[in-house]
C-alpha positions in Angstrom: -58.3 9.7 -24.7 -61.9 10.6 -24.0 -64.1 10.9 -27.1 -67.4 12.7 -26.2 -70.1 14.3 -28.3 -70.5 18.0 -28.3 -74.0 17.5 -26.9 -72.8 15.6 -23.9 -69.9 18.0 -23.3 -72.4 20.9 -23.4 -74.8 19.2 -21.0 -72.1 18.6 -18.5 -71.0 22.2 -18.7 -74.6 23.4 -18.4 -75.1 21.2 -15.3 -72.0 22.6 -13.7 -73.1 26.2 -14.4 -76.7 25.5 -13.1 -75.6 24.1 -9.8 -72.9 26.8 -9.2 -72.0 27.9 -6.5 -72.4 24.3 -5.4 -70.5 21.5 -7.0 -72.4 19.5 -9.6 -72.0 15.8 -10.2 -73.2 13.0 -12.4 -72.4 10.1 -14.7 -72.5 9.4 -18.4 -73.2 5.7 -18.9 -72.4 3.7 -22.0 -72.5 0.1 -23.3 -70.3 -2.3 -21.3 -66.8 -2.7 -22.7 -67.2 0.0 -25.4 -65.9 3.0 -23.6 -68.4 5.2 -25.4 -70.3 7.7 -23.2 -74.0 7.9 -24.3 -76.5 8.4 -21.5 -76.3 11.6 -19.5 -77.3 11.1 -15.9 -77.1 14.3 -13.8 -77.1 13.5 -10.1 -77.9 15.5 -7.0 -75.0 16.6 -4.9 -76.2 15.3 -1.6 -73.6 17.4 0.2 -75.0 20.6 -1.4 -71.5 22.2 -1.0 -69.3 24.5 -3.0 -66.2 22.6 -2.0 -67.3 18.9 -1.9 -69.6 16.6 -3.8 -71.3 13.4 -2.7 -73.7 11.1 -4.7 -76.8 10.3 -2.7 -76.4 6.6 -1.8 -80.0 5.7 -2.8 -79.7 7.5 -6.1 -76.3 5.8 -6.8 -77.7 2.4 -6.0 -80.7 3.0 -8.3 -78.3 4.2 -11.1 -76.1 1.1 -10.8 -79.1 -1.2 -10.9 -80.3 0.7 -14.0 -76.9 0.4 -15.7 -76.8 -3.3 -14.9 -80.3 -3.8 -16.4 -79.2 -1.9 -19.5 -75.8 -3.6 -19.9 -74.1 -0.2 -19.2 -71.2 1.0 -17.1 -70.1 4.4 -15.9 -67.9 5.7 -18.7 -67.6 9.3 -17.4 -67.9 10.4 -13.8 -68.0 14.1 -13.6 -68.2 16.9 -11.1 -67.4 20.6 -10.9 -65.0 22.7 -8.9 -66.5 26.1 -8.2 -63.4 28.1 -7.0 -60.4 26.1 -8.1 -59.0 24.6 -11.3 -60.4 21.5 -12.8 -57.9 19.1 -11.2 -58.7 16.2 -8.8 -58.4 17.0 -5.2 -57.0 14.5 -2.6 -60.7 13.8 -1.7 -61.6 13.2 -5.4 -58.7 10.8 -5.7 -59.6 8.9 -2.6 -63.2 8.4 -3.8 -62.2 7.4 -7.4 -63.2 3.7 -7.4 -64.0 3.1 -11.1 -60.6 2.4 -12.7 -62.1 2.2 -16.2 -63.9 5.5 -16.0 -62.9 8.9 -17.3 -63.1 11.4 -14.5 -64.2 14.7 -16.0 -63.8 17.9 -14.0 -65.3 21.2 -14.9 -64.3 24.4 -13.2 -66.8 27.2 -13.1 -64.1 29.5 -11.7 -62.0 31.5 -14.1 -58.7 30.3 -12.6 -56.5 30.6 -15.7 -57.9 33.6 -17.6 -59.0 31.2 -20.4 -62.7 31.8 -19.8 -65.5 30.9 -17.6 -64.8 27.2 -17.3 -62.3 24.4 -17.8 -63.2 21.0 -19.0 -60.6 18.3 -18.3 -60.5 14.5 -18.2 -58.4 12.2 -16.0 -57.8 8.6 -15.4 -57.5 7.8 -11.7 -56.2 4.3 -10.9 -54.9 3.3 -7.5 -54.4 6.9 -6.5 -52.5 7.8 -9.6 -53.9 10.7 -11.7 -53.2 10.9 -15.4 -54.6 13.7 -17.5 -55.9 12.6 -20.9 -56.7 14.3 -24.2 -60.4 15.0 -25.0 -61.8 14.8 -28.5 -65.2 16.5 -28.9 -67.1 15.1 -31.9 -70.5 15.9 -33.5 -71.6 12.2 -33.4 -70.1 8.8 -32.9 
């Protein structure tokens, strides 16, 4: 299960809406080994595409060095889908290389009639996708 604060949830959704019609992407880092997302790090979609996202390699290297210096790890890796449901695509699955991370997808398309967006979380390990429950809390 992903437990995330309302503030982080809202910041991810806001980033997805701001970058629409392009896909948004980013990371929420947290203390190594605790599984608690804390530090919101919106990233630039280097692909600048409505159907694909790609972290800029220099930005990603800088982020991983920062996380290493701060004893952090990527707890949440998020991106948006602008025209489809919030479910990992084949490309998303092939790029998922952090087995301990929660992969959050936000859809800015109203694909299910439930509103403007969907916010879903998945574990992706060795190509296997498992949806998980999300608990949104005021604070940890």
